[in-house]
ZAMARGU-4260 file (C-alpha; in steps of 0.2 Angstrom, whole numbers, plus 5000, padded with zeros to 4 digits):
<rodrens>
0) 5204/5102/4669 | 5192/5101/4653 | 5199/5098/4636 | 5190/5100/4619 | 5195/5089/4604
5) 5208/5101/4599 | 5217/5098/4615 | 5219/5080/4610 | 5226/5085/4593 | 5238/5097/4602
10) 5244/5082/4613 | 5246/5071/4598 | 5257/5084/4590 | 5268/5085/4606 | 5269/5066/4606
15) 5261/5065/4623 | 5247/5054/4617 | 5251/5041/4604 | 5233/5037/4598 | 5216/5046/4596
20) 5204/5046/4611 | 5195/5030/4614 | 5178/5038/4611 | 5182/5047/4594 | 5165/5056/4595
25) 5169/5064/4613 | 5164/5082/4614 | 5172/5085/4631 | 5186/5075/4640 | 5190/5079/4658
30) 5205/5071/4666 | 5201/5065/4683 | 5217/5055/4688 | 5233/5051/4681 | 5245/5038/4689
35) 5263/5036/4682 | 5271/5020/4689 | 5289/5028/4686 | 5285/5042/4698 | 5294/5043/4715
40) 5278/5042/4725 | 5269/5030/4713 | 5267/5016/4727 | 5257/5028/4738 | 5241/5027/4729
45) 5241/5008/4727 | 5240/4993/4738 | 5252/4980/4732 | 5250/4961/4734 | 5261/4946/4730
50) 5275/4948/4718 | 5270/4966/4713 | 5285/4978/4713 | 5287/4996/4710 | 5303/5001/4701
55) 5310/5017/4693 | 5304/5012/4676 | 5287/5006/4681 | 5276/4993/4691 | 5281/4975/4688
60) 5269/4960/4690 | 5271/4942/4686 | 5265/4924/4689 | 5272/4916/4704 | 5267/4901/4714
65) 5261/4903/4732 | 5249/4917/4730 | 5235/4919/4717 | 5235/4938/4715 | 5251/4947/4710
70) 5246/4965/4707 | 5240/4982/4714 | 5223/4989/4719 | 5220/5008/4720 | 5217/5016/4736
75) 5205/5028/4728 | 5187/5023/4723 | 5179/5030/4708 | 5161/5034/4704 | 5154/5024/4690
80) 5141/5034/4680 | 5123/5029/4679 | 5113/5031/4663 | 5106/5048/4666 | 5122/5056/4672
85) 5126/5059/4654 | 5145/5054/4654 | 5156/5039/4653 | 5171/5034/4663 | 5187/5030/4653
90) 5201/5020/4660 | 5216/5020/4649 | 5232/5010/4654 | 5249/5009/4646 | 5259/4993/4648
95) 5273/4982/4641 | 5269/4964/4641 | 5285/4955/4646 | 5278/4937/4644 | 5261/4933/4637
100) 5252/4918/4644 | 5233/4915/4647 | 5222/4927/4656 | 5236/4938/4662 | 5239/4957/4662
105) 5222/4958/4671 | 5214/4975/4673 | 5198/4976/4683 | 5187/4990/4689 | 5174/4981/4699
110) 5159/4977/4690 | 5159/4986/4673 | 5174/4978/4664 | 5188/4965/4665 | 5202/4965/4652
115) 5215/4951/4651 | 5227/4945/4638 | 5223/4928/4632 | 5237/4924/4621 | 5241/4938/4609
120) 5223/4944/4609 | 5215/4952/4623 | 5198/4947/4630 | 5184/4959/4637 | 5173/4952/4650
125) 5178/4934/4647 | 5168/4934/4630 | 5173/4947/4618 | 5189/4944/4609 | 5200/4958/4602
130) 5204/4960/4584 | 5221/4969/4586 | 5236/4958/4592 | 5247/4962/4606 | 5265/4958/4605
135) 5277/4954/4620 | 5290/4967/4623 | 5280/4981/4614 | 5272/4996/4623 | 5253/4994/4622
140) 5239/5007/4626 | 5222/4999/4630 | 5207/5009/4635 | 5188/5006/4640 | 5174/5019/4640
145) 5160/5013/4651 | 5146/5016/4663 | 5138/5004/4676 | 5128/4995/4662 | 5139/4994/4647
150) 5156/4995/4639 | 5154/5007/4625 | 5171/5008/4617 | 5187/4997/4619 | 5203/5001/4610
155) 5220/4994/4608 | 5233/5006/4602 | 5219/5017/4596 | 5210/5003/4586 | 5192/5000/4590
160) 5188/4982/4596 | 5169/4983/4597 | 5156/4985/4584 | 5143/4990/4597 | 5142/4992/4615
165) 5142/4976/4626 | 5135/4973/4643 | 5145/4977/4659 | 5154/4962/4667 | 5143/4964/4682
170) 5129/4977/4683 | 5125/4988/4698 | 5142/4994/4704 | 5141/5012/4708 | 5159/5015/4715
175) 5174/5004/4714 | 5193/5004/4714 | 5205/4998/4700 | 5216/4982/4700 | 5230/4978/4689
180) 5238/4960/4691 | 5244/4944/4685 | 5239/4927/4692 | 5249/4912/4699 | 5244/4901/4684
185) 5242/4914/4670 | 5261/4912/4665 | 5262/4931/4662 | 5272/4946/4667 | 5270/4964/4663
190) 5278/4981/4666 | 5264/4994/4669 | 5268/5012/4664 | 5253/5023/4667 | 5234/5024/4670
195) 5223/5038/4666 | 5205/5040/4672 | 5194/5053/4663 | 5176/5058/4662 | 5170/5058/4644
200) 5154/5067/4638 | 5150/5062/4620 | 5142/5073/4607 | 5126/5062/4610 | 5121/5055/4626
205) 5106/5045/4620 | 5115/5028/4620 | 5121/5031/4637 | 5104/5034/4643 | 5097/5019/4634
210) 5110/5008/4642 | 5101/5010/4659 | 5084/5013/4653 | 5075/5004/4667 | 5083/5015/4680
215) 5080/5032/4671 | 5063/5036/4679 | 5070/5032/4697 | 5074/5047/4708 | 5091/5049/4714
220) 5094/5048/4733 | 5089/5064/4742 | 5083/5071/4725 | 5068/5082/4726 | 5054/5076/4714
225) 5044/5091/4707 | 5032/5079/4698 | 5027/5061/4696 | 5023/5053/4679 | 5011/5039/4674
230) 5008/5030/4658 | 4990/5029/4651 | 4982/5021/4637 | 4976/5032/4623 | 4959/5025/4626
235) 4959/5031/4644 | 4950/5047/4648 | 4961/5057/4659 | 4952/5070/4669 | 4960/5086/4675
240) 4958/5083/4694 | 4972/5074/4702 | 4960/5066/4715 | 4951/5058/4700 | 4967/5050/4693
245) 4968/5031/4697 | 4983/5027/4686 | 4998/5018/4692 | 5014/5029/4695 | 5024/5020/4682
250) 5028/5028/4665 | 5037/5014/4657 | 5029/5014/4640 | 5029/4998/4629 | 5020/4999/4612
255) 5019/4988/4596 | 5016/4994/4578 | 5018/4988/4560 | 5027/4999/4547 | 5016/5013/4540
260) 5007/5013/4556 | 5005/5026/4570 | 5003/5021/4589 | 4998/5033/4602 | 5000/5033/4621
265) 4998/5046/4635 | 5011/5051/4649 | 5002/5060/4663 | 5012/5073/4673 | 5006/5075/4692
270) 5013/5089/4702 | 5021/5083/4718 | 5016/5098/4728 | 5018/5115/4720 | 5012/5120/4702
275) 5022/5116/4687 | 5028/5129/4675 | 5031/5127/4656 | 5029/5108/4656 | 5035/5101/4639
280) 5042/5086/4631 | 5058/5082/4622 | 5059/5065/4612 | 5074/5056/4607 | 5077/5045/4592
285) 5072/5027/4594 | 5087/5015/4593 | 5086/4998/4587 | 5093/4983/4597 | 5107/4982/4583
290) 5113/4999/4590 | 5114/5007/4573 | 5097/5008/4565 | 5086/5022/4571 | 5068/5029/4569
295) 5071/5048/4570 | 5064/5058/4584 | 5054/5068/4571 | 5043/5052/4570 | 5037/5055/4588
300) 5025/5069/4590 | 5018/5076/4606 | 5003/5087/4611 | 4996/5093/4628 | 4979/5086/4630
305) 4966/5101/4631 | 4949/5100/4639 | 4932/5105/4633 | 4918/5109/4645 | 4903/5098/4640
310) 4884/5102/4642 | 4870/5092/4648 | 4865/5083/4632 | 4859/5066/4624 | 4877/5060/4625
315) 4879/5064/4643 | 4880/5047/4651 | 4891/5053/4665 | 4899/5069/4671 | 4888/5082/4662
320) 4896/5099/4662 | 4913/5093/4666 | 4929/5097/4657 | 4933/5082/4646 | 4949/5078/4638
325) 4948/5079/4619 | 4958/5092/4609 | 4977/5089/4606 | 4984/5106/4608 | 5000/5112/4598
330) 5016/5106/4605 | 5020/5120/4617 | 5024/5122/4635 | 5009/5122/4647 | 5007/5126/4666
335) 5000/5113/4678 | 4991/5119/4694 | 4994/5110/4710 | 4979/5098/4712 | 4978/5094/4694
340) 4986/5083/4681 | 4992/5086/4663 | 4992/5072/4651 | 5003/5073/4636 | 4998/5064/4620
345) 5012/5055/4610 | 5011/5047/4593 | 5025/5036/4585 | 5023/5035/4566 | 5033/5020/4560
350) 5039/5022/4542 | 5036/5009/4529 | 5051/4998/4528 | 5057/5001/4545 | 5068/4987/4551
355) 5058/4975/4562 | 5063/4972/4580 | 5064/4981/4596 | 5068/5000/4598 | 5071/5010/4613
360) 5070/5029/4616 | 5069/5042/4630 | 5055/5055/4633 | 5060/5069/4644 | 5047/5079/4652
365) 5054/5096/4657 | 5047/5110/4668 | 5055/5125/4676 | 5054/5115/4693 | 5064/5099/4686
370) 5063/5085/4674 | 5058/5067/4673 | 5063/5053/4661 | 5051/5041/4653 | 5058/5025/4645
375) 5049/5021/4628 | 5050/5003/4620 | 5044/5000/4603 | 5042/4984/4594 | 5041/4985/4575
380) 5033/4971/4566 | 5040/4963/4551 | 5027/4970/4539 | 5019/4986/4534 | 5000/4990/4533
385) 4994/4995/4516 | 4996/5013/4510 | 4978/5012/4504 | 4966/5003/4515 | 4952/4991/4512
390) 4940/5001/4523 | 4933/5015/4513 | 4932/5031/4523 | 4919/5045/4520 | 4922/5057/4534
395) 4915/5073/4527 | 4926/5089/4529 | 4918/5105/4525 | 4931/5117/4516 | 4919/5131/4518
400) 4918/5130/4537 | 4937/5129/4537 | 4939/5144/4527 | 4926/5153/4537 | 4936/5151/4553
405) 4952/5158/4545 | 4946/5171/4533 | 4928/5175/4538 | 4926/5191/4530 | 4932/5185/4513
410) 4920/5170/4514 | 4905/5181/4519 | 4909/5194/4505 | 4910/5181/4491 | 4895/5171/4497
415) 4884/5185/4503 | 4883/5178/4521 | 4881/5186/4538 | 4889/5182/4555 | 4873/5172/4560
420) 4873/5161/4545 | 4873/5142/4548 | 4885/5130/4541 | 4873/5124/4527 | 4878/5136/4513
425) 4896/5133/4516 | 4896/5115/4509 | 4894/5122/4491 | 4907/5135/4492 | 4916/5135/4475
430) 4918/5153/4476 | 4931/5152/4490 | 4942/5139/4482 | 4957/5151/4481 | 4956/5159/4498
435) 4968/5147/4506 | 4984/5142/4498 | 4990/5125/4491 | 5001/5123/4505 | 4987/5125/4517
440) 4977/5112/4509 | 4992/5100/4507 | 4994/5102/4526 | 4976/5097/4529 | 4977/5082/4517
445) 4992/5076/4526 | 4984/5077/4542 | 4968/5068/4537 | 4977/5054/4528 | 4989/5052/4543
450) 4973/5047/4552 | 4968/5036/4537 | 4953/5047/4532 | 4951/5050/4514 | 4949/5069/4511
455) 4931/5071/4505 | 4915/5081/4507 | 4898/5073/4504 | 4886/5088/4505 | 4891/5099/4491
460) 4877/5102/4478 | 4879/5108/4461 | 4878/5127/4460 | 4881/5137/4445 | 4887/5121/4436
465) 4900/5116/4449 | 4901/5106/4465 | 4915/5109/4478 | 4925/5093/4478 | 4938/5089/4491
470) 4951/5087/4485 | 4949/5096/4468 | 4955/5088/4452 | 4972/5096/4453 | 4976/5089/4471
475) 4969/5071/4467 | 4986/5064/4463 | 4994/5071/4479 | 4981/5063/4490 | 4980/5046/4480
480) 4999/5044/4482 | 4997/5046/4501 | 4983/5033/4503 | 4966/5041/4498 | 4954/5027/4493
485) 4937/5036/4490 | 4930/5053/4487 | 4913/5060/4483 | 4910/5070/4467 | 4894/5078/4472
490) 4878/5077/4483 | 4861/5074/4474 | 4844/5075/4482 | 4826/5077/4477 | 4823/5086/4460
495) 4813/5101/4458 | 4794/5099/4456 | 4795/5111/4441 | 4799/5099/4426 | 4809/5112/4417
500) 4820/5115/4432 | 4821/5096/4435 | 4827/5094/4417 | 4840/5107/4420 | 4846/5099/4436
505) 4848/5083/4427 | 4858/5091/4413 | 4869/5100/4425 | 4872/5084/4435 | 4877/5074/4419
510) 4888/5087/4413 | 4897/5089/4430 | 4901/5070/4431 | 4906/5069/4413 | 4919/5083/4416
515) 4927/5071/4428 | 4929/5057/4416 | 4945/5063/4408 | 4953/5065/4425 | 4947/5048/4431
520) 4951/5039/4415 | 4969/5047/4414 | 4973/5041/4431 | 4966/5024/4430 | 4966/5020/4449
525) 4957/5003/4450 | 4958/5004/4469 | 4950/5021/4470 | 4931/5023/4474 | 4922/5037/4466
530) 4904/5040/4472 | 4890/5052/4474 | 4881/5054/4490 | 4863/5055/4488 | 4846/5056/4496
535) 4853/5056/4514 | 4841/5048/4526 | 4827/5048/4514 | 4818/5034/4523 | 4817/5045/4539
540) 4807/5059/4529 | 4789/5061/4528 | 4781/5050/4514 | 4797/5045/4505 | 4788/5034/4492
545) 4780/5050/4484 | 4792/5064/4489 | 4809/5055/4486 | 4808/5039/4477 | 4804/5046/4460
550) 4820/5057/4461 | 4830/5042/4466 | 4824/5032/4451 | 4828/5046/4439 | 4844/5052/4446
555) 4852/5036/4451 | 4845/5028/4435 | 4854/5040/4424 | 4870/5039/4434 | 4869/5020/4433
560) 4867/5020/4414 | 4879/5034/4409 | 4893/5032/4422 | 4894/5013/4427 | 4911/5017/4435
565) 4903/5029/4448 | 4896/5022/4464 | 4879/5028/4470 | 4879/5029/4489 | 4865/5033/4500
570) 4864/5034/4519 | 4849/5023/4520 | 4845/5005/4526 | 4844/4991/4512 | 4827/4992/4504
575) 4822/4981/4490 | 4813/4995/4481 | 4830/5003/4477 | 4839/4987/4471 | 4849/4992/4455
580) 4849/5010/4459 | 4858/5012/4476 | 4874/5001/4475 | 4882/5007/4491 | 4870/5005/4506
585) 4875/5015/4521 | 4863/5012/4536 | 4866/5017/4554 | 4874/5004/4564 | 4858/5001/4574
590) 4849/4998/4558 | 4860/4982/4555 | 4855/4970/4569 | 4859/4952/4568 | 4844/4947/4559
595) 4848/4959/4544 | 4865/4952/4541 | 4859/4939/4529 | 4852/4953/4518 | 4869/4962/4519
600) 4877/4946/4512 | 4864/4945/4498 | 4868/4963/4492 | 4886/4960/4493 | 4885/4944/4483
605) 4875/4954/4470 | 4889/4966/4469 | 4884/4980/4480 | 4894/4987/4495 | 4887/4990/4512
610) 4895/5004/4523 | 4888/5010/4539 | 4888/5026/4549 | 4885/5035/4566 | 4880/5053/4569
615) 4870/5061/4583 | 4864/5043/4585 | 4864/5029/4590 | 4866/5032/4608 | 4870/5020/4622
620) 4873/5006/4622 | 4880/5008/4605 | 4897/5014/4602 | 4898/5032/4595 | 4911/5046/4593
625) 4905/5059/4606 | 4917/5067/4618 | 4908/5060/4633 | 4906/5042/4627 | 4919/5029/4633
630) 4937/5031/4626 | 4936/5013/4618 | 4922/5018/4607 | 4931/5026/4592 | 4943/5011/4592
635) 4930/4997/4593 | 4919/5003/4579 | 4931/4997/4565 | 4932/4980/4574 | 4914/4979/4574
640) 4913/4985/4555 | 4926/4971/4551 | 4916/4958/4561 | 4900/4962/4552 | 4908/4963/4535
645) 4906/4982/4532 | 4918/4989/4520 | 4915/5008/4522 | 4913/5020/4536 | 4904/5036/4534
650) 4903/5051/4546 | 4893/5066/4540 | 4905/5080/4546 | 4921/5081/4556 | 4923/5100/4557
655) 4905/5106/4562 | 4910/5123/4571 | 4895/5132/4578 | 4892/5148/4568 | 4887/5160/4582
660) 4901/5155/4594 | 4915/5147/4586 | 4918/5157/4570 | 4912/5174/4576 | 4921/5189/4571
665) 4916/5201/4584 | 4923/5192/4599 | 4939/5182/4603 | 4939/5165/4596 | 4944/5149/4604
670) 4955/5145/4613 | 4954/5163/4620 | 4936/5158/4624 | 4928/5142/4628 | 4924/5130/4614
675) 4906/5126/4611 | 4904/5107/4609 | 4885/5107/4608 | 4879/5099/4592 | 4862/5091/4588
680) 4858/5089/4606 | 4875/5080/4609 | 4893/5084/4614 | 4903/5085/4599 | 4893/5077/4586
685) 4901/5081/4569 | 4917/5088/4578 | 4932/5076/4577 | 4945/5090/4574 | 4949/5108/4579
690) 4956/5123/4570 | 4973/5127/4577 | 4984/5142/4575 | 4991/5147/4558 | 4979/5135/4549
695) 4985/5120/4558 | 4973/5106/4560 | 4972/5099/4578 | 4966/5081/4581 | 4955/5075/4595
700) 4959/5060/4606 | 4944/5052/4597 | 4951/5055/4580 | 4967/5047/4586 | 4959/5032/4593
705) 4948/5030/4577 | 4964/5030/4567 | 4971/5016/4578 | 4954/5006/4575 | 4956/5008/4556
710) 4973/5002/4557 | 4966/4987/4566 | 4954/4984/4552 | 4968/4985/4539 | 4978/4972/4549
715) 4963/4960/4550 | 4960/4963/4531 | 4979/4958/4528 | 4977/4942/4538 | 4961/4938/4528
720) 4971/4939/4512 | 4985/4928/4519 | 4973/4915/4526 | 4965/4914/4508 | 4982/4911/4501
725) 4987/4898/4514 | 4971/4889/4510 | 4975/4889/4492 | 4992/4882/4496 | 4984/4866/4501
730) 4998/4861/4514 | 4995/4875/4526 | 4978/4870/4533 | 4983/4870/4551 | 4989/4888/4549
735) 4974/4893/4539 | 4962/4886/4552 | 4970/4896/4566 | 4970/4912/4555 | 4952/4910/4551
740) 4949/4908/4570 | 4958/4925/4573 | 4948/4933/4559 | 4932/4928/4569 | 4933/4943/4581
745) 4931/4935/4598 | 4916/4940/4609 | 4927/4946/4622 | 4932/4960/4610 | 4915/4963/4603
750) 4900/4952/4603 | 4888/4964/4595 | 4885/4982/4591 | 4880/4985/4609 | 4890/4972/4618
755) 4909/4976/4618 | 4924/4977/4629 | 4928/4992/4640 | 4945/4987/4643 | 4958/4994/4632
760) 4970/4980/4635 | 4958/4967/4628 | 4959/4977/4611 | 4978/4979/4611 | 4980/4960/4615
765) 4968/4955/4601 | 4978/4966/4589 | 4994/4958/4594 | 4987/4941/4591 | 4982/4946/4573
770) 5000/4953/4570 | 5008/4937/4576 | 4997/4927/4564 | 5001/4939/4550 | 5020/4937/4552
775) 5018/4918/4553 | 5008/4917/4538 | 5019/4929/4528 | 5034/4917/4532 | 5024/4902/4527
780) 5018/4909/4511 | 5034/4917/4506 | 5027/4934/4507 | 5039/4940/4520
</rodrens>
């Protein structure tokens, strides 16, 4: 029969139970067997040996020479639950110790537990000593709650004896009988009154599942398996076709992260035969090895990986026209056809201040046809990454394009656009600032900053005296407190050929920048970079000396003189003619070959910054952010930036949605029609994120891997600072040399812009080495 907690309270009132249930959080208790040793037929269920004797008032055992074992063994065997069975077995026995010696009053259920009286204090599994004393002649009730892996609760007269679960005496037992005894040399004797065996289902079964984590993913004997699971690196491109999947059918996930860091992985569901319906994931809390500390399940997000059909393009190094994995769809159930696979993308966000050490959790993949368990192990480092990183990020987000997607008619009416307008006018869209709500924008900022991208747009020109700044002044504090490290105040370019108009443009620019001084002065954020983006790729234009350079001298000269706090950034290679005007140089990665790096160092010593960018180029063999480029590319780029001493990463647009196909109003929108990834003769140039339902931003797999790469950059920057402090200490030279060796990114990771690893594990291993050096250095320098 099944009994709720109230049933136990009822029994207590009747005096039939003299203590609370051993597992006080039990939701349901089902009594399996009760043996009373004062019953007439008590001996029928037990095999007696030695001096064991059934009497009217109970079972008597005691030490006696001539035979080692003096006790009884149950004729009945009991199933010992495994981790995923979701319940514990409770054995509860009542006895009166008549004489207490050493290692007597022995209770043993095969492998899971052994309890013996060792003096007045019982011992569990020969190593865990009780805190509650037992007295000779007094009725005592002892209980153990356990499965095949651990003892979760041990009580004496209702008092708990364990602070946390302990390992089973011997693992692996699935079925066993119960033995009660004294031994020839234990100098003990007892009168046994009763034994009760119950099935206990706790309110939460997570700890039960974690106890046998390694066995969770194994199928039970004769169990039909509807689908298999496999773990994959986030840098793996997992295509839809099952015949194409070459991964190992082992979904045991082990990841490492610092505080204030996110780490991703993929679990691939592979139908065993028939299609799957409504596949989805359920994530558990992650439980620290101390058994108490947790990272809540809300820190573990999941998304089905969606596919985008590519086109033949300049980025098509392979599989042109195939459906490529890219968009992380909303966390909703999906169907998986037979012959295909479905990767689910998981990200664990480790909070700042999380206790370091090993955590374990369970991911359950469920479908209508069945479910599978996937063990998750997380190691949290003893440090946190900085809130505001050293790598400046200038990944342009167009608010106008975003608003056009969700409120096209309002945007068109305010800006006088048509359904065939391109994205250009949408950069300078101050007329539309109130179309979306503050909550909509905060959701977007949180999304970008979670990917370590500072909200910004770099192409908004001044129009009617204003430029569209993202975030606007009233949202700056919100973003800064969440990690923003740079933003652009406007875009500048060639002045009008008409002198009067040019003067007006200069006056508007000066007034606009001056309007920001109060905000910037009031906030006084020394680690925030304010900049203007100007004269984009001017050296690629026709006759730049005569058509562009005069404007650079006038515009950047005025900004230098009037606003020395403002950086003057330009997507151009370093050029002596602009020294003193441009102070943030942003060339393409391919414009920074080895022979140019000395020039980079010269400008940095002069006080300039050097950033870099990719866009519709460079192509192979350089790393880039296209859908159909290798999965390691987004993560390796920040490693290359650190290796070259580059301090900023610019990308011209992350939400370039084709006007005629992706934001149309006459036809259904994506995802009800295929997404068009074609952009500047590539697949996905300028597209790192997607517009989800209800104004929810959706990441791409490339954006997630880019975040991981930026986190790697920040770990390297941390190690650099620790190595500097260690060098100054004077007595830590051995460590300082090893740290500097770790900072010199090894060639096996990346030797140059065009020569870098294609193996995700090489990058992961290199990052772990950096983390280990950080932890060692923080301990040595007293920073930990």
